[in-house]
Structures are given as structure tokens and as C-alpha cells.
C-alpha positions as a Markdown table, in Angstrom:
| # | Residue | x | y | z |
|---|---|---|---|---|
| 1 | Met | -38.1 | -1.2 | 108.8 |
| 2 | Ala | -37.5 | -4.5 | 107.0 |
| 3 | Arg | -35.0 | -7.0 | 108.2 |
| 4 | Leu | -31.4 | -6.5 | 107.1 |
| 5 | Arg | -30.7 | -10.2 | 106.9 |
| 6 | Pro | -30.5 | -11.3 | 103.3 |
| 7 | Ala | -33.4 | -13.4 | 102.1 |
| 8 | Ser | -32.6 | -16.8 | 100.8 |
| 9 | Phe | -33.7 | -18.3 | 97.4 |
| 10 | Glu | -36.3 | -20.4 | 99.2 |
| 11 | Asp | -38.0 | -17.5 | 100.9 |
| 12 | Arg | -41.3 | -16.4 | 99.5 |
| 13 | Leu | -41.7 | -12.6 | 99.9 |
| 14 | Thr | -44.7 | -10.6 | 99.0 |
| 15 | Leu | -44.5 | -7.5 | 96.8 |
| 16 | Val | -44.9 | -5.3 | 99.9 |
| 17 | Glu | -42.1 | -7.1 | 101.7 |
| 18 | His | -39.8 | -6.7 | 98.6 |
| 19 | Leu | -40.6 | -2.9 | 98.5 |
| 20 | Asp | -40.1 | -2.6 | 102.2 |
| 21 | Glu | -36.7 | -4.4 | 102.0 |
| 22 | Leu | -35.7 | -2.2 | 99.0 |
| 23 | Arg | -36.6 | 0.9 | 101.0 |
| 24 | Thr | -34.5 | -0.3 | 104.0 |
| 25 | Arg | -31.5 | -1.1 | 101.9 |
| 26 | Ile | -31.7 | 2.3 | 100.1 |
| 27 | Val | -31.9 | 4.0 | 103.6 |
| 28 | Val | -28.8 | 2.0 | 104.7 |
| 29 | Ser | -26.9 | 3.0 | 101.6 |
| 30 | Ile | -27.8 | 6.6 | 101.9 |
| 31 | Ser | -26.9 | 6.6 | 105.6 |
| 32 | Ala | -23.5 | 5.0 | 104.9 |
| 33 | Phe | -22.8 | 7.7 | 102.2 |
| 34 | Ala | -24.0 | 10.4 | 104.6 |
| 35 | Val | -21.7 | 9.2 | 107.4 |
| 36 | Ala | -18.8 | 8.9 | 105.0 |
| 37 | Ser | -19.5 | 12.5 | 103.7 |
| 38 | Ala | -19.5 | 13.9 | 107.2 |
| 39 | Leu | -16.3 | 12.2 | 108.0 |
| 40 | Cys | -14.6 | 13.4 | 104.8 |
| 41 | Phe | -15.9 | 17.0 | 105.2 |
| 42 | Trp | -14.6 | 16.9 | 108.8 |
| 43 | Gln | -11.2 | 16.0 | 107.3 |
| 44 | Asn | -11.4 | 18.1 | 104.2 |
| 45 | Gly | -8.1 | 19.8 | 104.8 |
| 46 | Arg | -6.3 | 16.4 | 104.9 |
| 47 | Leu | -8.2 | 15.3 | 101.7 |
| 48 | Leu | -7.0 | 18.4 | 99.9 |
| 49 | Asp | -3.5 | 17.8 | 101.1 |
| 50 | Ile | -3.7 | 14.3 | 99.7 |
| 51 | Ala | -5.1 | 15.6 | 96.4 |
| 52 | Asn | -2.3 | 18.2 | 96.1 |
| 53 | Ala | 0.5 | 15.8 | 96.9 |
| 54 | Pro | 1.0 | 14.6 | 93.2 |
| 55 | Leu | 1.7 | 18.3 | 92.1 |
| 56 | Pro | 5.4 | 18.8 | 91.4 |
| 57 | Gly | 7.3 | 21.4 | 93.4 |
| 58 | Gly | 4.8 | 21.6 | 96.3 |
| 59 | Arg | 2.5 | 23.8 | 94.2 |
| 60 | Thr | -0.9 | 24.8 | 95.5 |
| 61 | Pro | -4.0 | 25.3 | 93.3 |
| 62 | Ile | -5.5 | 28.8 | 93.0 |
| 63 | Thr | -9.2 | 29.7 | 93.0 |
| 64 | Phe | -11.3 | 32.4 | 91.3 |
| 65 | Gly | -14.5 | 33.6 | 92.7 |
| 66 | Val | -16.1 | 33.8 | 96.1 |
| 67 | Ala | -17.8 | 30.4 | 96.2 |
| 68 | Glu | -15.1 | 28.3 | 94.5 |
| 69 | Pro | -13.2 | 27.2 | 97.6 |
| 70 | Phe | -16.4 | 25.9 | 99.2 |
| 71 | Thr | -17.8 | 24.2 | 96.1 |
| 72 | Thr | -14.4 | 22.6 | 95.2 |
| 73 | Thr | -14.1 | 21.3 | 98.8 |
| 74 | Val | -17.6 | 19.8 | 98.7 |
| 75 | Thr | -16.8 | 18.1 | 95.3 |
| 76 | Ile | -13.7 | 16.4 | 96.7 |
| 77 | Thr | -15.6 | 15.4 | 99.8 |
| 78 | Val | -18.4 | 13.8 | 97.8 |
| 79 | Tyr | -16.0 | 11.8 | 95.6 |
| 80 | Ala | -14.1 | 10.5 | 98.6 |
| 81 | Ala | -17.4 | 9.6 | 100.4 |
| 82 | Ile | -18.5 | 7.5 | 97.3 |
| 83 | Val | -15.3 | 5.5 | 97.4 |
| 84 | Ile | -15.5 | 4.9 | 101.2 |
| 85 | Ser | -19.2 | 3.9 | 101.1 |
| 86 | Leu | -18.9 | 1.8 | 97.9 |
| 87 | Pro | -18.5 | -1.6 | 99.7 |
| 88 | Val | -21.6 | -1.0 | 101.7 |
| 89 | Ile | -23.6 | 0.0 | 98.7 |
| 90 | Ile | -22.5 | -3.0 | 96.7 |
| 91 | Tyr | -23.3 | -5.3 | 99.5 |
| 92 | Gln | -26.8 | -3.8 | 99.9 |
| 93 | Ala | -27.5 | -4.3 | 96.1 |
| 94 | Tyr | -26.3 | -7.9 | 96.3 |
| 95 | Ala | -28.3 | -8.7 | 99.4 |
| 96 | Tyr | -31.5 | -7.3 | 97.7 |
| 97 | Met | -30.9 | -9.5 | 94.6 |
| 98 | Leu | -30.1 | -12.6 | 96.7 |
| 99 | Pro | -33.6 | -14.2 | 96.6 |
| 100 | Ala | -33.4 | -14.4 | 92.8 |
| 101 | Leu | -30.1 | -16.3 | 92.8 |
| 102 | Thr | -29.6 | -20.0 | 93.2 |
| 103 | Asp | -26.8 | -21.5 | 95.3 |
| 104 | Arg | -24.7 | -22.0 | 92.1 |
| 105 | Glu | -25.3 | -18.4 | 90.9 |
| 106 | Arg | -24.3 | -17.1 | 94.4 |
| 107 | Arg | -21.0 | -19.0 | 94.2 |
| 108 | Val | -20.2 | -17.4 | 90.9 |
| 109 | Ile | -21.3 | -13.9 | 91.8 |
| 110 | Val | -19.7 | -13.5 | 95.3 |
| 111 | Pro | -16.1 | -13.6 | 94.1 |
| 112 | Phe | -17.0 | -10.9 | 91.5 |
| 113 | Leu | -18.5 | -8.7 | 94.3 |
| 114 | Val | -15.3 | -9.0 | 96.3 |
| 115 | Met | -13.1 | -8.3 | 93.3 |
| 116 | Val | -15.0 | -5.1 | 92.3 |
| 117 | Pro | -14.0 | -2.9 | 95.3 |
| 118 | Val | -10.5 | -4.5 | 95.5 |
| 119 | Leu | -9.7 | -3.9 | 91.9 |
| 120 | Phe | -11.2 | -0.4 | 92.0 |
| 121 | Cys | -9.0 | 0.5 | 95.0 |
| 122 | Ala | -6.0 | -1.0 | 93.3 |
| 123 | Gly | -6.7 | 1.2 | 90.2 |
| 124 | Val | -7.0 | 4.3 | 92.4 |
| 125 | Val | -3.8 | 3.6 | 94.2 |
| 126 | Phe | -1.9 | 3.0 | 91.0 |
| 127 | Gly | -3.3 | 6.1 | 89.5 |
| 128 | Tyr | -2.4 | 8.2 | 92.5 |
| 129 | Phe | 1.1 | 7.0 | 93.0 |
| 130 | Val | 2.2 | 6.3 | 89.4 |
| 131 | Val | 0.0 | 8.0 | 86.8 |
| 132 | Leu | -0.8 | 11.4 | 88.5 |
| 133 | Pro | 2.8 | 12.3 | 89.5 |
| 134 | Ala | 4.2 | 11.5 | 86.1 |
| 135 | Ala | 1.3 | 13.2 | 84.2 |
| 136 | Thr | 1.4 | 16.4 | 86.3 |
| 137 | Lys | 5.2 | 16.7 | 86.1 |
| 138 | Phe | 5.1 | 16.3 | 82.3 |
| 139 | Leu | 2.2 | 18.5 | 81.6 |
| 140 | Leu | 3.2 | 21.4 | 83.9 |
| 141 | Asn | 6.8 | 21.4 | 82.7 |
| 142 | Phe | 5.9 | 21.3 | 79.0 |
| 143 | Asn | 7.0 | 24.6 | 77.4 |
| 144 | Gln | 7.0 | 26.2 | 80.8 |
| 145 | Ser | 9.3 | 29.0 | 79.6 |
| 146 | Gln | 6.5 | 30.1 | 77.2 |
| 147 | Phe | 3.7 | 30.3 | 79.7 |
| 148 | Asn | 2.9 | 31.7 | 83.1 |
| 149 | Ile | 1.6 | 28.4 | 84.5 |
| 150 | Gln | -1.0 | 28.5 | 87.2 |
| 151 | Ile | -3.1 | 25.7 | 88.4 |
| 152 | Arg | -6.8 | 26.4 | 88.9 |
| 153 | Ala | -8.3 | 24.3 | 91.7 |
| 154 | Lys | -11.5 | 23.4 | 89.9 |
| 155 | Asp | -9.7 | 22.2 | 86.8 |
| 156 | Tyr | -7.0 | 20.3 | 88.7 |
| 157 | Tyr | -9.4 | 18.5 | 91.0 |
| 158 | Ser | -11.6 | 17.6 | 88.1 |
| 159 | Phe | -8.5 | 16.1 | 86.4 |
| 160 | Phe | -7.5 | 14.4 | 89.6 |
| 161 | Thr | -10.9 | 12.7 | 90.2 |
| 162 | Met | -11.4 | 11.8 | 86.6 |
| 163 | Thr | -8.0 | 10.2 | 86.4 |
| 164 | Leu | -8.4 | 8.1 | 89.5 |
| 165 | Gly | -12.0 | 7.2 | 88.7 |
| 166 | Ala | -10.9 | 6.1 | 85.2 |
| 167 | Met | -8.1 | 4.0 | 86.6 |
| 168 | Gly | -10.4 | 2.4 | 89.1 |
| 169 | Leu | -12.9 | 1.5 | 86.3 |
| 170 | Ile | -10.3 | 0.1 | 83.8 |
| 171 | Phe | -8.9 | -2.1 | 86.6 |
| 172 | Gln | -12.3 | -3.9 | 86.3 |
| 173 | Leu | -11.0 | -5.5 | 83.1 |
| 174 | Pro | -10.5 | -9.0 | 84.7 |
| 175 | Ile | -14.2 | -9.0 | 85.8 |
| 176 | Gly | -15.3 | -8.3 | 82.3 |
| 177 | Ile | -13.1 | -11.0 | 80.8 |
| 178 | Leu | -14.2 | -13.6 | 83.4 |
| 179 | Ala | -17.8 | -12.6 | 82.9 |
| 180 | Val | -17.8 | -13.2 | 79.1 |
| 181 | Ser | -15.8 | -16.4 | 79.6 |
| 182 | Arg | -18.2 | -17.8 | 82.2 |
| 183 | Leu | -21.2 | -16.8 | 80.1 |
| 184 | Gly | -19.8 | -18.7 | 77.1 |
| 185 | Ile | -19.7 | -15.6 | 74.9 |
| 186 | Val | -16.0 | -16.2 | 74.1 |
| 187 | Thr | -13.4 | -18.7 | 75.3 |
| 188 | Pro | -10.0 | -17.9 | 76.7 |
| 189 | Lys | -8.4 | -19.5 | 73.7 |
| 190 | Gln | -10.3 | -17.1 | 71.4 |
| 191 | Leu | -9.2 | -14.1 | 73.4 |
| 192 | Ala | -5.6 | -15.3 | 73.3 |
| 193 | Gln | -5.7 | -15.8 | 69.5 |
| 194 | Asn | -7.0 | -12.2 | 69.1 |
| 195 | Arg | -4.5 | -10.7 | 71.5 |
| 196 | Arg | -3.2 | -8.2 | 69.0 |
| 197 | Tyr | -6.7 | -6.7 | 68.7 |
| 198 | Ala | -7.1 | -6.6 | 72.4 |
| 199 | Tyr | -3.8 | -4.6 | 72.7 |
| 200 | Leu | -5.0 | -2.2 | 70.0 |
| 201 | Ala | -8.2 | -1.7 | 72.0 |
| 202 | Ile | -6.2 | -1.1 | 75.2 |
| 203 | Ala | -4.1 | 1.5 | 73.4 |
| 204 | Val | -7.3 | 3.3 | 72.3 |
| 205 | Val | -8.7 | 3.2 | 75.8 |
| 206 | Ala | -5.5 | 4.5 | 77.3 |
| 207 | Met | -5.5 | 7.3 | 74.7 |
| 208 | Ala | -9.1 | 8.3 | 75.6 |
| 209 | Leu | -8.4 | 8.5 | 79.3 |
| 210 | Pro | -8.1 | 12.0 | 81.0 |
| 211 | Gly | -4.3 | 12.1 | 80.8 |
| 212 | Thr | -3.7 | 13.3 | 77.2 |
| 213 | Asp | 0.1 | 13.1 | 77.3 |
| 214 | Pro | 2.1 | 10.2 | 76.0 |
| 215 | Ile | 3.6 | 9.5 | 79.5 |
| 216 | Ser | 0.2 | 8.9 | 81.0 |
| 217 | Met | -0.9 | 6.8 | 78.1 |
| 218 | Leu | 2.1 | 4.5 | 78.4 |
| 219 | Leu | 1.7 | 4.2 | 82.2 |
| 220 | Glu | -2.0 | 3.4 | 81.8 |
| 221 | Met | -1.4 | 0.8 | 79.0 |
| 222 | Val | 1.1 | -1.3 | 81.1 |
| 223 | Pro | -1.3 | -2.3 | 83.9 |
| 224 | Leu | -4.1 | -3.0 | 81.4 |
| 225 | Ile | -1.9 | -5.4 | 79.4 |
| 226 | Val | -0.8 | -7.1 | 82.6 |
| 227 | Leu | -4.5 | -7.4 | 83.8 |
| 228 | Phe | -5.5 | -8.7 | 80.4 |
| 229 | Glu | -2.9 | -11.5 | 80.5 |
| 230 | Ala | -3.6 | -12.3 | 84.1 |
| 231 | Ser | -7.3 | -12.5 | 83.3 |
| 232 | Leu | -6.7 | -15.0 | 80.5 |
| 233 | Val | -4.8 | -17.2 | 82.9 |
| 234 | Leu | -7.6 | -16.9 | 85.5 |
| 235 | Ala | -10.2 | -17.6 | 82.9 |
| 236 | Arg | -8.4 | -20.8 | 81.8 |
| 237 | Val | -8.3 | -21.9 | 85.5 |
| 238 | Val | -12.0 | -21.1 | 86.1 |
| 239 | Gly | -13.1 | -22.6 | 82.8 |
| 240 | Thr | -16.3 | -22.0 | 80.8 |
| 241 | Pro | -19.8 | -23.4 | 81.5 |
| 242 | Ala | -19.4 | -26.0 | 78.7 |
| 243 | Gln | -16.2 | -27.3 | 80.3 |
| 244 | Ala | -17.9 | -27.5 | 83.7 |
| 245 | Asp | -20.9 | -29.3 | 82.2 |
| 246 | Ser | -18.6 | -31.8 | 80.4 |
| 247 | His | -16.8 | -32.5 | 83.7 |
| 248 | Thr | -20.1 | -33.0 | 85.5 |
| 249 | Gly | -21.3 | -35.3 | 82.8 |
| 250 | Leu | -18.1 | -37.4 | 82.9 |
| 251 | Ala | -18.4 | -37.7 | 86.7 |
| 252 | Thr | -22.0 | -38.7 | 86.4 |
| 253 | Ala | -21.2 | -41.3 | 83.8 |
| 254 | Asp | -18.4 | -42.8 | 85.8 |
| 255 | Ser | -20.6 | -43.0 | 88.9 |
| 256 | Thr | -23.4 | -44.6 | 86.9 |
| 257 | Gly | -20.9 | -47.2 | 85.4 |
| 258 | Val | -19.6 | -48.0 | 88.8 |
| 259 | Thr | -23.1 | -48.5 | 90.2 |
| 260 | Ala | -24.1 | -50.7 | 87.3 |
| 261 | Ala | -21.0 | -52.8 | 87.7 |
| 262 | Asn | -21.7 | -53.3 | 91.4 |
């Protein structure tokens, strides 16, 4: 097995060493996922209780068919295991790419790596405690006198995982804005000037998310708008590469002038 310590930019590894390290990190990632899967399957009853909690009135999903209880439980277990093992997988990917990064690039990338799981978990928590209860209450009570409303486990858990996954992904909005700002594709000023188009895009994204009702759409729009505005503030603080280069140039010119005067 290859070493687990990340290689530095100065290290010179052969192709065989790179492949050996890749194999090791894949094994570590799979092992982390396997351990998380075993833990989640062991606690599958508790996971299903957590998934059922947003349903109004203490309802319990129903199943059709012999294998559906097992397959549905395995599906929930796999999704939970992915979330739990995500930090390990992200770190292994970063550690493998580390030799290709300079010190400056590492300083830029590391905060993004920390933000990805944090923002994803924040989106999942928001979706679980805010979006799902409101969405299920609205959808299950809509025209309830006209229907015999039953909740199929397969359909509900699919809606459950898609909603939480979508909220986790859209909470990555600050990373996207900071990335395009740091790459110099757009500036924070340009984003602020085109704010109305960003709000329109946010509305379209919220409409395309799993919750098809207006309540879910509004609840999903609010954090996106807040994240967008917060990202603009953070992008202004971080600055663009051109601003960083100009500051570096001014500092160099000042030091050169002081040296010449001395």
C-alpha cells in the first residue's frame, strides 16, 4: 500500500507511485463508505424514523410487494452513508491532487474544500427542518377530501432524498460565485449590477427543484437569495486576481523605491 501522507509539490513521483497512491486512496474511500454503510444499516430503523419525522400527523409510508421494504431500506442506508463518508472522500481526492498544486493554489483551494461539506450539511439541515415539513403538509392536505391519500414508501423516500440532496447542492452557490470571481470570469461589481437576472435564475432553479408546490419554491428561494448576497460580500472581501496582482505590484514598487532612496 502507498503512503497516506499527501505528497508535496516538490516531490517527484513516478507513474507507478502515482497509480499506487491512487489505488490506496480509492481503497480508503471505499472502506470509509463501507464502514458508514454498515453503521447506517445497523441503525436503519432510526434512519427511517428520522426520514418519516417530517410527515404530518405521524403518518407511516406503506409498501407494495415483497422486496420493497428491503430495497427501500438499503436505498436510504446508501444515501446516508454517502453523506457521512463525504468528508473522507473529498480529502482523499484533494490529497491525491496535492502534488500538482503550488503553495498559492493550496491556500485558495483549502477553504473551498472546507466549505463544501459544511454548506452541503447546512443545506440538508435547512431542507429537513424547513422545506420538507412545509412541503409535505401542503401537498398531503391539498384536496384531501377528494382523494384517499396514502404515502408509498418508495415514492416518499425518493422525494425525501432528492429534496435534501438538491438543497445540499444549491447551498454550494457561494463556492460557485467565489470561484468565478477568483478566476476573473466576472467581478463582484458585475454580479451586483446584474442582480435582477440572478434573482430570476434563482426563481427558475427553485421552481425546478423536487418540491413542485409554491410553498417549497418560496422556502427554497429565500436561502438562495441570502447566500447570493452573502457571496457578493465575501467576493468583495476576497477580491479578484487582478486586484491581488495590483496590490502586489504596488507593494513591490514601494519596497523598490525605499531601497533606491536608501
